[in-house]
MOPAC internal coordinates of N, CA, C and O (Angstrom, degrees):
PM7 1SCF
backbone

  N    0.0000 0     0.00 0     0.00 0    0    0    0
  C    1.4604 1     0.00 0     0.00 0    1    0    0
  C    1.5347 1   109.34 1     0.00 0    2    1    0
  O    1.2310 1   120.25 1   -47.01 1    3    2    1
  N    1.2868 1   117.13 1   132.99 1    3    2    1
  C    1.4466 1   122.23 1  -179.25 1    5    3    2
  C    1.5198 1   112.42 1   -75.08 1    6    5    3
  O    1.2310 1   120.62 1   -46.15 1    7    6    5
  N    1.3011 1   116.42 1   133.85 1    7    6    5
  C    1.4548 1   121.71 1   177.33 1    9    7    6
  C    1.5231 1   109.68 1   -81.59 1   10    9    7
  O    1.2310 1   120.67 1   -73.03 1   11   10    9
  N    1.2867 1   116.32 1   106.97 1   11   10    9
  C    1.5116 1   120.10 1   180.00 1   13   11   10
  C    1.4868 1   113.69 1  -100.19 1   14   13   11
  O    1.2310 1   120.16 1  -169.20 1   15   14   13
  N    1.3332 1   117.30 1    10.80 1   15   14   13
  C    1.4456 1   121.03 1  -178.87 1   17   15   14
  C    1.5385 1   111.86 1   -94.16 1   18   17   15
  O    1.2310 1   120.47 1   171.93 1   19   18   17
  N    1.3017 1   116.72 1    -8.07 1   19   18   17
  C    1.4786 1   119.08 1  -175.83 1   21   19   18
  C    1.5521 1   108.69 1  -130.08 1   22   21   19
  O    1.2310 1   122.85 1   -33.04 1   23   22   21
  N    1.3124 1   112.14 1   146.96 1   23   22   21
  C    1.4562 1   122.42 1   178.29 1   25   23   22
  C    1.5443 1   108.97 1   -67.69 1   26   25   23
  O    1.2310 1   119.40 1   -47.35 1   27   26   25
  N    1.2972 1   118.75 1   132.65 1   27   26   25
  C    1.4704 1   124.83 1   176.65 1   29   27   26
  C    1.5129 1   108.60 1   -79.56 1   30   29   27
  O    1.2310 1   118.31 1   -62.82 1   31   30   29
  N    1.2739 1   120.83 1   117.18 1   31   30   29
  C    1.4288 1   123.76 1   178.59 1   33   31   30
  C    1.5369 1   114.07 1  -111.02 1   34   33   31
  O    1.2310 1   121.54 1   174.61 1   35   34   33
  N    1.2997 1   114.66 1    -5.39 1   35   34   33
  C    1.4884 1   118.96 1   174.97 1   37   35   34
  C    1.4970 1   109.63 1   -86.97 1   38   37   35
  O    1.2310 1   119.79 1   -21.17 1   39   38   37
  N    1.3405 1   118.01 1   158.83 1   39   38   37
  C    1.5037 1   118.07 1  -179.68 1   41   39   38
  C    1.4903 1   112.75 1   -51.82 1   42   41   39
  O    1.2310 1   119.47 1   -48.43 1   43   42   41
  N    1.3366 1   118.62 1   131.57 1   43   42   41
  C    1.4297 1   121.92 1  -173.24 1   45   43   42
  C    1.5247 1   112.89 1  -149.31 1   46   45   43
  O    1.2310 1   120.58 1  -163.39 1   47   46   45
  N    1.3532 1   116.50 1    16.61 1   47   46   45
  C    1.4737 1   120.93 1  -178.37 1   49   47   46
  C    1.5103 1   108.99 1  -108.47 1   50   49   47
  O    1.2310 1   119.92 1   -56.99 1   51   50   49
  N    1.2955 1   117.76 1   123.01 1   51   50   49
  C    1.4804 1   120.66 1   173.67 1   53   51   50
  C    1.5189 1   108.17 1   -65.23 1   54   53   51
  O    1.2310 1   121.04 1   -45.26 1   55   54   53
  N    1.2943 1   115.62 1   134.74 1   55   54   53
  C    1.4547 1   122.96 1   178.60 1   57   55   54
  C    1.5420 1   110.79 1    51.22 1   58   57   55
  O    1.2310 1   120.87 1  -123.85 1   59   58   57
  N    1.3292 1   115.94 1    56.15 1   59   58   57
  C    1.4794 1   121.57 1  -174.94 1   61   59   58
  C    1.5308 1   112.40 1   -56.57 1   62   61   59
  O    1.2310 1   120.32 1   142.30 1   63   62   61
  N    1.3180 1   117.00 1   -37.70 1   63   62   61
  C    1.4678 1   121.25 1  -179.48 1   65   63   62
  C    1.5431 1   110.02 1   -65.09 1   66   65   63
  O    1.2310 1   120.33 1   142.41 1   67   66   65
  N    1.3067 1   116.97 1   -37.59 1   67   66   65
  C    1.4560 1   120.28 1   177.34 1   69   67   66
  C    1.5118 1   110.94 1   -67.24 1   70   69   67
  O    1.2310 1   121.04 1   138.56 1   71   70   69
  N    1.3579 1   115.61 1   -41.44 1   71   70   69
  C    1.4893 1   118.06 1   176.90 1   73   71   70
  C    1.5280 1   110.59 1   -61.86 1   74   73   71
  O    1.2310 1   119.19 1   138.02 1   75   74   73
  N    1.3191 1   119.15 1   -41.98 1   75   74   73
  C    1.4365 1   124.00 1   179.83 1   77   75   74
  C    1.5551 1   108.29 1   -61.08 1   78   77   75
  O    1.2310 1   120.15 1   134.35 1   79   78   77
  N    1.2978 1   117.31 1   -45.65 1   79   78   77
  C    1.4842 1   120.17 1   175.85 1   81   79   78
  C    1.5303 1   111.84 1   -59.77 1   82   81   79
  O    1.2310 1   119.78 1   139.25 1   83   82   81
  N    1.3186 1   118.02 1   -40.75 1   83   82   81
  C    1.4679 1   120.99 1   175.97 1   85   83   82
  C    1.5148 1   110.93 1   -62.85 1   86   85   83
  O    1.2310 1   120.56 1   139.06 1   87   86   85
  N    1.3137 1   116.54 1   -40.94 1   87   86   85
  C    1.4777 1   121.01 1  -179.83 1   89   87   86
  C    1.5401 1   110.25 1   -64.89 1   90   89   87
  O    1.2310 1   120.70 1   136.44 1   91   90   89
  N    1.3078 1   116.27 1   -43.56 1   91   90   89
  C    1.4775 1   119.65 1   176.79 1   93   91   90
  C    1.5277 1   111.85 1   -63.52 1   94   93   91
  O    1.2310 1   120.21 1   139.28 1   95   94   93
  N    1.3206 1   117.19 1   -40.72 1   95   94   93
  C    1.4327 1   121.79 1   178.38 1   97   95   94
  C    1.4865 1   111.55 1   -64.69 1   98   97   95
  O    1.2310 1   119.04 1   144.29 1   99   98   97
  N    1.3037 1   119.43 1   -35.71 1   99   98   97
  C    1.4590 1   122.60 1   177.80 1  101   99   98
  C    1.5330 1   110.85 1   -62.77 1  102  101   99
  O    1.2310 1   119.98 1   151.54 1  103  102  101
  N    1.3412 1   117.64 1   -28.46 1  103  102  101
  C    1.4467 1   121.62 1  -177.24 1  105  103  102
  C    1.5055 1   112.95 1   -93.03 1  106  105  103
  O    1.2310 1   120.21 1   172.50 1  107  106  105
  N    1.3216 1   117.20 1    -7.50 1  107  106  105
  C    1.4433 1   121.25 1  -175.05 1  109  107  106
  C    1.5331 1   111.21 1   -61.25 1  110  109  107
  O    1.2310 1   121.04 1   -50.44 1  111  110  109
  N    1.3174 1   115.61 1   129.56 1  111  110  109
  C    1.4675 1   119.93 1   178.04 1  113  111  110
  C    1.4967 1   114.85 1    84.00 1  114  113  111
  O    1.2310 1   119.14 1   175.95 1  115  114  113
  N    1.3225 1   119.24 1    -4.05 1  115  114  113
  C    1.4539 1   121.27 1  -179.67 1  117  115  114
  C    1.4927 1   112.21 1   -86.57 1  118  117  115
  O    1.2310 1   120.92 1   -32.67 1  119  118  117
  N    1.3090 1   115.85 1   147.33 1  119  118  117
  C    1.4774 1   121.77 1   170.82 1  121  119  118
  C    1.5309 1   108.68 1   -69.11 1  122  121  119
  O    1.2310 1   120.23 1   -13.43 1  123  122  121
  N    1.3034 1   117.16 1   166.57 1  123  122  121
  C    1.4536 1   122.95 1   175.89 1  125  123  122
  C    1.5536 1   110.65 1   -55.28 1  126  125  123
  O    1.2310 1   120.63 1   134.93 1  127  126  125
  N    1.3097 1   116.41 1   -45.07 1  127  126  125
  C    1.4849 1   120.46 1   178.80 1  129  127  126
  C    1.5108 1   112.69 1   -64.09 1  130  129  127
  O    1.2310 1   121.55 1   139.03 1  131  130  129
  N    1.3715 1   114.64 1   -40.97 1  131  130  129
  C    1.4899 1   119.06 1   177.00 1  133  131  130
  C    1.5369 1   112.93 1   -65.34 1  134  133  131
  O    1.2310 1   122.04 1   140.57 1  135  134  133
  N    1.3232 1   113.70 1   -39.43 1  135  134  133
  C    1.4442 1   120.53 1  -179.28 1  137  135  134
  C    1.5423 1   109.89 1   -66.84 1  138  137  135
  O    1.2310 1   120.80 1   137.89 1  139  138  137
  N    1.3490 1   116.07 1   -42.11 1  139  138  137
  C    1.4487 1   120.70 1   177.03 1  141  139  138
  C    1.4991 1   112.03 1   -62.41 1  142  141  139
  O    1.2310 1   120.89 1   140.50 1  143  142  141
  N    1.3239 1   115.90 1   -39.50 1  143  142  141
  C    1.4541 1   123.08 1   179.47 1  145  143  142
  C    1.5583 1   109.72 1   -66.02 1  146  145  143
  O    1.2310 1   120.23 1   136.45 1  147  146  145
  N    1.3485 1   117.16 1   -43.55 1  147  146  145
  C    1.4604 1   120.95 1   175.96 1  149  147  146
  C    1.5072 1   110.41 1   -59.53 1  150  149  147
  O    1.2310 1   120.28 1   134.06 1  151  150  149
  N    1.3468 1   117.07 1   -45.94 1  151  150  149
  C    1.4689 1   118.60 1   177.68 1  153  151  150
  C    1.5431 1   113.36 1   -58.95 1  154  153  151
  O    1.2310 1   121.34 1   135.69 1  155  154  153
  N    1.3232 1   115.04 1   -44.31 1  155  154  153
  C    1.4914 1   118.97 1   178.63 1  157  155  154
  C    1.5200 1   111.73 1   -61.00 1  158  157  155
  O    1.2310 1   120.61 1   137.78 1  159  158  157
  N    1.3435 1   116.44 1   -42.22 1  159  158  157
  C    1.4790 1   119.42 1   178.01 1  161  159  158
  C    1.5249 1   111.75 1   -64.72 1  162  161  159
  O    1.2310 1   121.44 1   138.56 1  163  162  161
  N    1.3318 1   114.85 1   -41.44 1  163  162  161
  C    1.4693 1   120.56 1   177.39 1  165  163  162
  C    1.5210 1   111.10 1   -59.60 1  166  165  163
  O    1.2310 1   120.63 1   133.27 1  167  166  165
  N    1.3022 1   116.41 1   -46.73 1  167  166  165
  C    1.4997 1   121.95 1   178.05 1  169  167  166
  C    1.5234 1   109.56 1   -56.44 1  170  169  167
  O    1.2310 1   119.73 1   132.62 1  171  170  169
  N    1.3363 1   118.12 1   -47.38 1  171  170  169
  C    1.4731 1   122.32 1  -178.14 1  173  171  170
  C    1.5333 1   110.42 1   -66.65 1  174  173  171
  O    1.2310 1   119.98 1   139.41 1  175  174  173
  N    1.3140 1   117.64 1   -40.59 1  175  174  173
  C    1.4674 1   119.76 1   178.76 1  177  175  174
  C    1.5682 1   110.51 1   -63.23 1  178  177  175
  O    1.2310 1   121.04 1   132.61 1  179  178  177
  N    1.3067 1   115.62 1   -47.39 1  179  178  177
  C    1.4631 1   118.71 1   179.87 1  181  179  178
  C    1.5547 1   110.52 1   -68.38 1  182  181  179
  O    1.2310 1   119.15 1   142.13 1  183  182  181
  N    1.2947 1   119.22 1   -37.87 1  183  182  181
  C    1.4633 1   121.45 1   176.50 1  185  183  182
  C    1.5243 1   110.65 1   -60.71 1  186  185  183
  O    1.2310 1   120.78 1   138.79 1  187  186  185
  N    1.2875 1   116.11 1   -41.21 1  187  186  185
  C    1.4867 1   120.44 1   176.85 1  189  187  186
  C    1.5039 1   110.37 1   -63.45 1  190  189  187
  O    1.2310 1   119.91 1   138.58 1  191  190  189
  N    1.3175 1   117.77 1   -41.42 1  191  190  189
  C    1.4636 1   121.36 1   179.11 1  193  191  190
  C    1.5427 1   110.79 1   -63.39 1  194  193  191
  O    1.2310 1   120.69 1   137.06 1  195  194  193
  N    1.2807 1   116.29 1   -42.94 1  195  194  193
  C    1.4941 1   121.11 1   178.27 1  197  195  194
  C    1.4990 1   109.42 1   -64.80 1  198  197  195
  O    1.2310 1   120.76 1   127.74 1  199  198  197
  N    1.3388 1   116.15 1   -52.26 1  199  198  197
  C    1.4679 1   121.70 1   172.57 1  201  199  198
  C    1.5079 1   116.42 1    74.78 1  202  201  199
  O    1.2310 1   118.27 1   154.96 1  203  202  201
  N    1.2827 1   120.90 1   -25.04 1  203  202  201
  C    1.4694 1   123.92 1  -172.61 1  205  203  202
  C    1.5612 1   107.52 1   -88.73 1  206  205  203
  O    1.2310 1   121.11 1   -66.88 1  207  206  205
  N    1.3458 1   115.47 1   113.12 1  207  206  205
  C    1.4498 1   120.69 1  -177.82 1  209  207  206
  C    1.5363 1   112.61 1   -58.55 1  210  209  207
  O    1.2310 1   120.34 1   143.06 1  211  210  209
  N    1.3060 1   116.96 1   -36.94 1  211  210  209
  C    1.4812 1   118.85 1   177.70 1  213  211  210
  C    1.4955 1   112.43 1   -62.36 1  214  213  211
  O    1.2310 1   119.61 1   138.23 1  215  214  213
  N    1.3041 1   118.35 1   -41.77 1  215  214  213
  C    1.4769 1   123.46 1   177.39 1  217  215  214
  C    1.5126 1   109.16 1   -66.43 1  218  217  215
  O    1.2310 1   120.51 1   136.72 1  219  218  217
  N    1.3139 1   116.63 1   -43.28 1  219  218  217
  C    1.4468 1   120.35 1  -179.64 1  221  219  218
  C    1.5336 1   112.27 1   -63.86 1  222  221  219
  O    1.2310 1   120.11 1   143.02 1  223  222  221
  N    1.3042 1   117.40 1   -36.98 1  223  222  221
  C    1.4372 1   121.82 1   176.34 1  225  223  222
  C    1.5291 1   110.24 1   -64.67 1  226  225  223
  O    1.2310 1   120.29 1   137.36 1  227  226  225
  N    1.3416 1   117.06 1   -42.64 1  227  226  225
  C    1.4604 1   122.05 1   175.31 1  229  227  226
  C    1.4959 1   110.69 1   -58.63 1  230  229  227
  O    1.2310 1   120.44 1   136.90 1  231  230  229
  N    1.3565 1   116.76 1   -43.10 1  231  230  229
  C    1.4702 1   122.02 1  -179.81 1  233  231  230
  C    1.5237 1   110.83 1   -62.41 1  234  233  231
  O    1.2310 1   119.80 1   135.20 1  235  234  233
  N    1.3369 1   117.98 1   -44.80 1  235  234  233
  C    1.4363 1   122.43 1   178.87 1  237  235  234
  C    1.5328 1   110.07 1   -60.49 1  238  237  235
  O    1.2310 1   120.43 1   135.24 1  239  238  237
  N    1.3159 1   116.78 1   -44.76 1  239  238  237
  C    1.4451 1   119.09 1   178.84 1  241  239  238
  C    1.5428 1   111.38 1   -63.57 1  242  241  239
  O    1.2310 1   119.86 1   138.00 1  243  242  241
  N    1.2968 1   117.87 1   -42.00 1  243  242  241
  C    1.4618 1   120.92 1  -179.10 1  245  243  242
  C    1.5130 1   110.84 1   -66.98 1  246  245  243
  O    1.2310 1   119.72 1   142.29 1  247  246  245
  N    1.3061 1   118.15 1   -37.71 1  247  246  245
  C    1.4425 1   121.06 1  -179.28 1  249  247  246
  C    1.5294 1   112.24 1   -73.37 1  250  249  247
  O    1.2310 1   120.16 1   154.11 1  251  250  249
  N    1.3304 1   117.30 1   -25.89 1  251  250  249
  C    1.4253 1   121.04 1  -177.07 1  253  251  250
  C    1.5414 1   113.13 1   -83.19 1  254  253  251
  O    1.2310 1   120.45 1   172.03 1  255  254  253
  N    1.2782 1   116.74 1    -7.97 1  255  254  253
  C    1.4571 1   120.75 1   179.04 1  257  255  254
  C    1.5102 1   110.10 1   -58.42 1  258  257  255
  O    1.2310 1   120.61 1   -39.76 1  259  258  257
  N    1.3187 1   116.43 1   140.24 1  259  258  257
  C    1.4519 1   121.29 1   175.77 1  261  259  258
  C    1.5457 1   110.35 1   -96.02 1  262  261  259
  O    1.2310 1   119.82 1   -40.57 1  263  262  261
  N    1.3345 1   117.94 1   139.43 1  263  262  261
  C    1.4596 1   119.00 1   178.19 1  265  263  262
  C    1.4829 1   110.99 1   -57.97 1  266  265  263
  O    1.2310 1   119.95 1   -36.09 1  267  266  265
  N    1.3264 1   117.70 1   143.91 1  267  266  265
  C    1.4441 1   120.26 1  -179.08 1  269  267  266
  C    1.5160 1   112.16 1   -97.97 1  270  269  267
  O    1.2310 1   120.10 1   180.00 1  271  270  269

């Protein structure tokens, strides 16, 4: 049974390099402001897809960590 109560932080994207290339392509030709806006929209679209506030809070906490 899949654990859906915790944020997945291990690699979990099929063809991750292809996704990264798609992400870079989506930003191609955009200004900094346009790129920032695209990232913000992408975050909101993915957050809506996840939908679980507990998972989203875990994601915010994980993303806010500072490198040591």
